[in-house]
C-alpha positions as CSV (number, residue, x, y, z in Angstrom):
1,M,-9.5,-34.5,-63.3
2,A,-11.7,-31.9,-62.4
3,D,-12.1,-30.9,-58.8
4,L,-16.0,-30.3,-59.2
5,Y,-18.5,-31.1,-61.6
6,L,-21.9,-29.6,-61.4
7,V,-25.2,-30.0,-62.6
8,H,-25.7,-26.5,-63.4
9,W,-29.6,-26.3,-63.9
10,P,-32.3,-28.7,-63.1
11,V,-33.3,-29.0,-66.7
12,K,-32.4,-31.5,-69.8
13,L,-31.8,-30.2,-73.1
14,N,-31.2,-32.2,-76.1
15,P,-27.8,-33.2,-76.9
16,G,-27.7,-30.7,-80.1
17,A,-29.1,-27.8,-78.2
18,V,-26.2,-25.2,-78.5
19,N,-28.0,-22.0,-78.5
20,L,-27.6,-19.6,-75.1
21,L,-31.3,-19.1,-75.1
22,P,-33.1,-22.6,-75.5
23,S,-36.0,-22.9,-77.8
24,E,-39.1,-25.1,-77.0
25,G,-37.5,-27.8,-79.4
26,D,-34.5,-28.0,-77.1
27,F,-35.8,-29.6,-74.2
28,D,-36.0,-33.3,-73.4
29,E,-37.7,-35.1,-70.7
30,L,-35.9,-34.7,-67.3
31,D,-35.0,-37.5,-65.4
32,L,-33.0,-36.2,-62.3
33,E,-32.4,-39.7,-60.8
34,T,-30.7,-41.0,-63.9
35,T,-28.8,-37.8,-64.4
36,W,-27.5,-38.0,-61.0
37,F,-26.4,-41.7,-61.4
38,G,-24.3,-40.6,-64.4
39,M,-22.6,-37.9,-62.0
40,E,-22.1,-40.4,-59.5
41,K,-20.3,-42.8,-62.3
42,S,-18.0,-39.7,-63.2
43,L,-16.8,-39.6,-59.6
44,E,-16.6,-43.5,-59.4
45,M,-14.6,-43.7,-62.7
46,G,-12.3,-40.8,-61.4
47,L,-13.0,-38.1,-63.8
48,C,-13.9,-35.6,-60.8
49,R,-13.1,-35.2,-57.0
50,C,-16.4,-33.8,-56.3
51,I,-20.1,-33.7,-57.5
52,G,-22.5,-31.0,-56.7
53,V,-25.7,-29.1,-58.3
54,S,-26.3,-25.6,-59.0
55,N,-29.8,-23.6,-58.9
56,F,-31.5,-26.2,-57.0
57,S,-34.5,-25.1,-54.7
58,S,-34.7,-26.6,-51.6
59,K,-37.5,-28.9,-52.6
60,K,-35.1,-30.3,-55.4
61,I,-32.4,-30.8,-52.8
62,Q,-34.6,-32.7,-50.6
63,Q,-35.9,-34.9,-53.6
64,L,-32.2,-35.6,-54.8
65,V,-30.9,-36.7,-51.5
66,H,-33.8,-39.3,-51.0
67,F,-32.2,-41.2,-53.9
68,A,-28.4,-40.2,-54.2
69,S,-25.9,-42.7,-53.1
70,V,-23.5,-39.8,-52.9
71,P,-25.0,-36.5,-52.0
72,P,-24.2,-33.3,-53.7
73,V,-21.0,-31.5,-51.6
74,V,-22.3,-28.2,-52.8
75,N,-25.4,-26.3,-54.1
76,Q,-24.0,-22.9,-56.1
77,V,-27.0,-20.3,-56.0
78,E,-27.5,-16.9,-56.3
79,M,-27.2,-15.7,-52.8
80,H,-26.4,-11.8,-51.6
81,R,-27.6,-9.5,-49.0
82,M,-31.1,-8.7,-51.0
83,W,-31.5,-12.5,-51.7
84,R,-30.6,-14.4,-48.6
85,Q,-31.7,-18.1,-49.1
86,R,-32.6,-18.8,-45.6
87,K,-34.8,-21.8,-46.4
88,L,-32.5,-23.3,-48.7
89,R,-29.5,-22.8,-46.5
90,E,-31.2,-24.6,-43.7
91,V,-32.2,-27.5,-45.7
92,C,-28.5,-27.7,-47.3
93,Q,-27.3,-27.6,-43.7
94,K,-29.0,-30.2,-42.6
95,H,-27.7,-32.6,-45.5
96,D,-23.9,-31.2,-45.0
97,I,-24.1,-29.6,-48.3
98,H,-22.2,-26.5,-48.8
99,V,-24.1,-23.4,-50.1
100,S,-21.8,-21.5,-52.7
101,A,-22.9,-17.9,-53.3
102,Y,-22.5,-16.7,-56.9
103,S,-23.3,-13.0,-57.8
104,P,-22.6,-11.9,-54.4
105,L,-22.7,-8.2,-55.5
106,G,-25.9,-8.5,-57.5
107,A,-24.2,-8.9,-60.8
108,P,-24.0,-5.3,-61.5
109,G,-23.5,-4.8,-65.2
110,N,-24.9,-8.1,-66.2
111,F,-28.1,-8.3,-68.2
112,W,-29.7,-10.1,-65.6
113,G,-28.3,-8.4,-62.4
114,S,-28.9,-5.0,-60.7
115,N,-27.0,-2.2,-58.8
116,A,-29.7,-2.6,-56.0
117,V,-27.5,-4.9,-53.8
118,L,-24.2,-2.2,-53.9
119,D,-26.6,1.0,-53.8
120,H,-29.2,0.0,-51.2
121,P,-29.0,3.0,-48.5
122,T,-29.3,0.6,-45.6
123,L,-26.3,-1.5,-46.8
124,K,-24.0,1.5,-48.0
125,S,-24.3,3.0,-44.2
126,I,-23.2,-0.3,-42.7
127,A,-20.4,-0.4,-44.9
128,R,-19.5,3.1,-44.0
129,K,-19.5,2.3,-40.2
130,H,-16.7,-0.2,-41.1
131,N,-14.8,2.2,-43.1
132,A,-15.3,-0.5,-45.9
133,T,-16.8,-0.4,-49.6
134,S,-20.3,-1.9,-50.3
135,A,-18.7,-4.7,-52.2
136,Q,-16.5,-5.5,-49.1
137,F,-19.7,-5.7,-46.9
138,A,-21.5,-7.6,-49.4
139,L,-18.8,-10.2,-49.2
140,A,-18.3,-9.9,-45.5
141,W,-22.0,-10.7,-44.9
142,G,-21.7,-13.7,-47.2
143,L,-18.8,-15.1,-45.4
144,A,-20.5,-14.3,-42.0
145,E,-23.4,-16.4,-43.1
146,G,-21.1,-19.4,-43.9
147,S,-21.3,-19.6,-47.4
148,I,-18.5,-20.0,-50.2
149,V,-18.5,-16.6,-51.6
150,I,-17.7,-16.6,-55.4
151,V,-15.7,-13.3,-56.9
152,K,-14.6,-12.6,-60.3
153,S,-12.5,-9.9,-61.2
154,F,-9.3,-9.2,-63.4
155,D,-8.9,-5.7,-62.0
156,Q,-5.7,-5.7,-59.4
157,R,-7.4,-3.0,-57.2
158,R,-10.6,-5.0,-56.9
159,M,-8.9,-8.2,-56.1
160,K,-7.3,-6.4,-53.3
161,E,-10.4,-4.9,-52.5
162,N,-12.2,-8.3,-52.2
163,I,-9.4,-9.8,-50.3
164,A,-9.6,-7.0,-47.4
165,A,-13.1,-7.9,-47.0
166,L,-11.9,-11.0,-44.9
167,Q,-11.0,-8.7,-42.0
168,L,-14.3,-7.4,-41.6
169,T,-16.1,-8.4,-38.5
170,L,-20.0,-7.7,-38.7
171,D,-22.0,-7.2,-35.3
172,D,-25.4,-8.5,-34.4
173,S,-27.0,-5.3,-35.5
174,D,-25.4,-5.5,-39.0
175,I,-26.9,-8.9,-39.5
176,L,-30.2,-7.5,-38.2
177,K,-30.4,-4.8,-40.6
178,V,-29.9,-6.9,-43.4
179,Q,-32.4,-9.4,-42.7
180,N,-35.4,-6.5,-42.3
181,I,-34.5,-5.6,-46.0
182,E,-36.9,-6.8,-48.7
183,E,-35.8,-9.5,-50.9
184,Q,-35.0,-9.2,-54.4
185,K,-34.2,-12.4,-56.8
186,M,-32.2,-11.3,-60.0
187,M,-31.8,-14.5,-61.6
188,R,-35.1,-15.8,-62.7
189,E,-34.5,-17.9,-65.6
190,E,-37.7,-17.6,-67.6
191,V,-35.7,-19.1,-70.4
192,F,-36.3,-22.5,-68.9
193,V,-39.9,-22.0,-68.7
194,N,-42.7,-22.7,-71.4
195,E,-46.0,-24.4,-71.4
196,K,-45.4,-27.0,-74.2
197,T,-42.0,-28.9,-73.8
198,S,-40.3,-27.7,-70.6
199,P,-41.0,-29.4,-67.2
200,Y,-41.5,-26.1,-65.8
201,K,-44.8,-24.0,-66.8
202,T,-43.9,-21.1,-64.9
203,V,-41.3,-19.4,-63.1
204,Q,-42.7,-20.7,-59.8
205,D,-42.7,-24.1,-61.0
206,L,-39.0,-23.8,-61.7
207,W,-38.3,-22.5,-58.2
208,N,-40.9,-24.5,-56.3
209,D,-42.5,-21.3,-55.3
210,E,-39.4,-20.4,-53.3
211,I,-39.1,-16.8,-55.0
């Protein structure tokens, strides 16, 4: 039994679509209500303990909870100090949906990520104030904001560094400085956008003008 089963993206692809980057012919008509009914059915059949979504905007969350018999327990989204998801978190909190933050370090080294989160001078200065690394401060900030922070490492040293972030206590001035930083979304996913077959004709359509 799976602990958590997610709708990874609000997109429907044909069963034969196997490419990482979908082509125009890979898209099928999106029916979110039917998809969610299937998710609820998997829960009813005992195939998983919980169901949730990923990469859903606040508008899509509101649409989903309108018809869902079982609301999602979590919305897994990009969230870090430079993409803070304030509006989305407020909507999720209203409906008792946990926010799970992927790429809390900004996904440095990833083809769509950036070093901006770890290298921002203001953020590095706050980390130094706490005798912490920039990565530790990034994780501590996500936890302080009430999100579930997803980390991944195969390096023992970095694992210990991540765990040590639990000991950091941020003050109000730290939080305020982060709030004043200009936001920058890393994961835009233009691959799900096209004018012919996708339900999203622009990136703004995909994210409901929330980027």
